[in-house]
C-alpha positions in Angstrom: -59.1 47.5 4.7 -61.3 44.4 4.9 -58.2 42.3 5.9 -58.4 44.1 9.3 -61.8 42.6 10.1 -60.2 39.1 10.4 -59.1 37.6 13.4 -55.4 36.1 13.6 -54.6 33.6 16.4 -50.8 33.7 17.3 -49.0 30.6 17.9 -47.7 30.5 21.7 -44.2 30.8 20.6 -44.7 33.7 18.1 -42.4 36.6 19.2 -45.3 39.3 18.8 -48.3 38.8 20.9 -51.4 41.4 21.5 -51.7 43.0 24.9 -55.1 41.6 25.2 -55.2 38.2 23.3 -58.9 37.6 24.2 -60.2 41.0 23.3 -63.0 41.0 20.7 -61.8 42.4 17.3 -64.2 45.0 16.0 -64.6 45.8 12.3 -61.7 47.9 11.2 -59.4 46.9 14.1 -55.9 45.8 13.4 -55.8 42.1 13.7 -52.3 42.2 15.3 -52.8 44.4 18.1 -56.6 44.0 18.3 -57.1 47.7 18.0 -54.8 48.5 21.1 -52.0 50.1 19.0 -49.3 48.4 20.9 -48.0 44.8 21.3 -45.8 42.6 23.5 -42.5 41.7 21.7 -40.3 38.8 22.9 -36.6 39.0 22.0 -34.0 36.6 23.4 -36.4 35.7 26.2 -36.9 39.3 27.3 -40.5 40.8 26.8 -40.9 44.5 26.0 -43.6 46.7 24.6 -43.6 48.2 21.1 -45.9 50.3 18.8 -47.9 48.0 16.4 -47.0 48.3 12.7 -50.7 49.8 12.2 -49.7 52.9 14.1 -46.8 53.6 11.8 -47.0 55.5 8.6 -49.8 54.4 6.2 -47.0 53.3 3.8 -46.4 50.3 6.3 -50.0 49.0 6.0 -48.9 46.7 3.5 -46.3 45.1 5.6 -49.1 44.5 8.2 -51.0 42.6 5.5 -47.9 40.6 4.6 -47.5 39.7 8.3 -51.2 38.5 8.7 -50.7 36.4 5.5 -47.6 34.8 6.6 -49.0 34.0 10.1 -52.1 32.4 8.4 -49.6 30.3 6.2 -47.5 29.3 9.3 -50.8 28.1 11.0 -51.9 26.1 8.1 -48.5 24.3 7.8 -48.5 23.7 11.6 -52.0 21.9 11.3 -50.7 19.9 8.4 -47.7 18.8 10.5 -49.9 17.9 13.4 -51.8 15.6 11.1 -48.5 14.2 9.9 -47.5 13.3 13.4 -50.7 11.4 13.9 -50.3 9.4 10.5 -48.5 6.5 12.2 -51.7 6.1 14.4 -54.0 6.4 11.5 -55.3 3.5 9.2 -54.3 4.8 5.7 -55.9 2.7 3.0 -55.9 2.5 -0.8 -58.5 4.2 -2.6 -59.6 0.8 -4.1 -58.7 -1.8 -1.5 -60.0 -4.9 -3.6 -58.3 -3.7 -7.0 -55.7 -6.3 -8.2 -52.2 -5.4 -8.0 -50.3 -5.4 -11.3 -46.7 -6.2 -11.8 -44.6 -3.1 -10.9 -47.5 -1.7 -8.8 -46.9 -0.3 -5.4 -48.5 -2.9 -2.9 -49.2 -0.1 -0.5 -51.5 2.1 -2.7 -52.1 -0.4 -5.5 -50.5 1.9 -8.0 -52.7 4.9 -7.5 -50.2 6.8 -5.7 -52.5 8.2 -3.0 -54.0 6.8 0.2 -57.0 7.9 2.2 -58.2 7.8 5.8 -61.1 9.1 7.9 -60.0 11.5 10.7 -62.5 13.0 13.3 -65.3 12.2 10.7 -63.4 13.8 7.7 -61.7 12.1 4.8 -58.0 13.0 4.4 -55.8 12.0 1.4 -52.1 12.0 1.4 -49.3 10.8 -1.1 -48.1 7.2 -0.9 -44.5 6.6 0.0 -43.8 5.4 -3.6 -45.2 8.7 -4.9 -43.0 10.8 -2.4 -39.9 8.9 -3.5 -40.7 9.4 -7.3 -41.3 13.3 -6.6 -38.0 13.4 -4.5 -36.1 11.7 -7.0 -37.5 13.9 -9.9 -36.4 17.1 -7.9 -33.1 15.6 -7.2 -32.7 15.0 -10.8 -33.2 18.6 -11.5 -30.3 19.5 -8.9 -28.0 17.2 -10.4 -27.5 15.0 -7.4 -29.5 12.1 -8.4 -26.6 10.2 -9.9 -24.6 11.2 -6.9 -27.0 9.4 -4.6 -26.6 6.1 -6.6 -22.6 6.7 -6.5 -22.1 8.2 -3.0 -23.4 5.4 -0.6 -22.3 4.1 2.8 -20.7 1.1 1.0 -18.7 3.2 -1.3 -17.4 5.5 1.5 -13.8 4.5 2.1 -12.5 4.3 5.6 -8.8 3.5 5.6 -8.2 6.1 8.5 -9.8 6.2 11.9 -11.4 9.6 11.5 -13.1 8.3 8.4 -14.5 5.2 10.2 -15.8 7.5 13.0 -17.5 9.9 10.5 -19.2 6.9 8.9 -20.3 5.3 12.1 -21.7 8.6 13.3 -23.7 9.1 10.1 -25.1 5.6 10.3 -26.2 6.3 13.8 -27.8 9.6 12.9 -30.4 7.7 10.7 -31.9 6.4 13.7 -32.3 9.8 15.6 -35.2 12.2 15.9 -35.0 15.9 16.5 -31.3 16.0 15.7 -29.2 17.8 12.8 -26.1 16.6 11.0 -23.1 18.7 10.6 -19.7 18.1 8.8 -17.2 21.0 8.2 -13.6 21.5 7.5 -11.1 20.2 5.1 -11.7 20.3 1.4 -12.2 17.1 -0.6 -12.3 14.8 2.4 -15.7 13.2 1.7 -18.1 15.6 3.3 -20.6 15.7 0.6 -20.1 11.9 -0.1 -21.3 11.1 3.5 -24.0 13.6 3.5 -25.3 12.3 0.2 -25.3 8.8 1.5 -27.4 10.0 4.6 -29.9 11.9 2.0 -30.2 8.6 0.0 -31.1 6.5 3.1 -33.8 8.9 4.1 -35.1 8.9 0.6 -35.4 5.1 0.6 -37.2 5.4 3.9 -39.9 7.5 2.0 -39.2 11.0 3.6 -39.4 14.1 1.4 -35.8 15.4 0.8 -34.3 18.4 -0.8 -30.7 19.3 -1.8 -29.3 22.6 -2.3 -26.0 24.2 -3.1 -26.0 27.3 -1.0 -24.1 29.5 -3.3 -26.7 28.9 -6.0 -29.9 28.9 -4.0 -28.9 32.1 -2.2 -28.7 34.0 -5.4 -32.0 32.7 -6.7 -33.8 33.7 -3.3 -32.3 37.2 -3.3 -33.3 37.7 -6.8 -36.9 37.1 -6.1 -37.1 38.7 -2.6 -39.2 41.5 -4.0 -41.7 39.2 -5.7 -43.4 37.7 -2.7 -45.3 34.9 -4.7 -42.0 33.7 -6.3 -40.2 34.2 -3.2 -42.6 31.8 -1.1 -42.6 29.4 -4.0 -38.9 28.9 -3.7 -38.3 29.2 0.1 -41.4 27.3 1.2 -40.0 23.8 0.1 -36.6 24.5 2.1 -38.8 25.4 5.2 -41.0 22.4 5.1 -39.2 19.6 3.5 -38.7 16.6 6.1 -35.1 16.4 5.0 -33.0 19.4 3.8 -29.3 19.0 2.9 -27.5 22.3 2.4 -24.1 22.0 0.7 -21.3 24.5 0.8 -23.3 26.5 3.7 -22.0 30.0 3.7 -19.4 29.6 1.2 -18.3 32.9 -0.3 -15.7 34.2 -2.8 -12.2 34.4 -1.1 -13.8 33.7 2.3 -15.6 36.9 2.6 -18.3 37.4 5.3 -21.5 36.7 4.0 -23.8 39.7 3.3 -26.5 40.8 5.6 -29.1 39.7 3.1 -27.5 36.2 3.0 -27.4 36.0 6.9 -31.2 37.0 7.2 -32.2 34.6 4.5 -30.2 31.8 6.1 -31.8 32.8 9.5 -35.3 32.4 8.1 -34.6 29.0 6.9 -32.6 27.7 9.9 -34.9 29.3 12.5 -38.1 27.7 10.9 -36.5 24.2 10.9 -35.1 24.8 14.4 -38.6 25.6 15.8 -40.2 22.7 14.0 -38.4 19.7 15.8 -39.4 17.0 13.4 -37.5 18.7 10.4 -34.0 17.2 9.7 -31.2 19.4 8.4 -27.9 18.3 7.1 -24.9 20.7 6.6 -21.6 20.2 4.8 -19.3 23.2 4.7 -15.6 24.3 4.8 -16.5 26.4 7.9 -16.7 25.1 11.5 -19.9 25.9 13.7 -17.5 28.3 15.7 -17.0 30.1 12.3 -20.7 30.2 11.7 -21.1 31.4 15.3 -18.6 34.3 14.5 -20.8 35.1 11.5 -24.1 35.2 13.2 -24.7 34.0 16.7 -28.3 33.2 16.4 -27.8 31.1 13.4 -24.6 29.5 14.8 -26.0 28.6 18.3 -29.1 26.9 16.8 -26.9 24.8 14.5 -24.6 24.0 17.6 -27.6 22.9 19.7 -29.3 20.8 17.2 -26.1 18.9 16.0 -24.9 17.8 19.4 -23.5 14.4 19.1 -23.3 14.9 15.3 -21.0 17.8 14.9 -18.0 16.7 12.8 -15.0 18.8 11.9 -12.2 17.5 9.8 -9.1 19.3 10.6 -7.4 21.0 7.5 -4.8 18.9 6.2 -3.8 18.3 2.5 -3.1 14.7 3.0 -7.0 14.4 3.8 -7.9 15.8 0.3 -8.9 12.7 -1.4 -9.4 14.5 -4.7 -5.7 15.4 -4.8 -4.9 11.7 -4.1 -6.8 10.6 -6.9 -4.9 12.8 -9.3 -1.7 11.6 -8.0 
């Protein structure tokens, strides 16, 4: 039980807090409740008390250890994000400032892919924009959307009708926003994936880390690895932390069935993490509206509703707006 001799510092917004956060933890004490056996729990803004997991049957001890590990990962990610926020103020330099730049080399890192800086007396290293772009493009190649990014641009998005021009202008405006998400739902074949891919391509050129997933494929992969924590974390962590995440066909199901509870729990884990971390951008395309998503799960839908204010686009269902059918004719 060595893990219980370690202290855990909870983030201020974490929903579970010890009764006495300043209490010294003795060896053998639970790091969650600090030996008190009960904790404060915050749900929907309401505080109540509950028995700590360490008080439950011994079979639950493993879950307590898992909670500790997840909290520690969250703390590590937050520290990294704080460093990233300060990056613009920090003078990042190539490792060899005087090295000659060869033809084709990045002028920022001089072809090395990494930059370094001194922060509070410590040397830090980060990837250069050129390497971030290369890695992101390789990831997109594996998802099959890399070719679409070349093809689905703002220039190639046709706007013969007013609703298309409005959608395009909102998408262009969104590129200059911070702390916002982009949502487009409704009619099949109306260019939802095209406009979202164009946004993704622009963010990629800006040097942001981007990730694209088709919900129906990714949720199957996540659920298949749910019992293997190491694999599950390896798959879900990039979805939580990437600067830009594009979820295509969100909550799409066979014959419009309600998503399963497992699907909803996994979606909430992703959406809530990105909601709490304001600097993360999320893009949705789906056949559903935000109201449809609220009906499925209010916690998920209300977060999307809040974050997409000003960029919540719903294309009313009309077969005449299905450009795939037009092309066939």
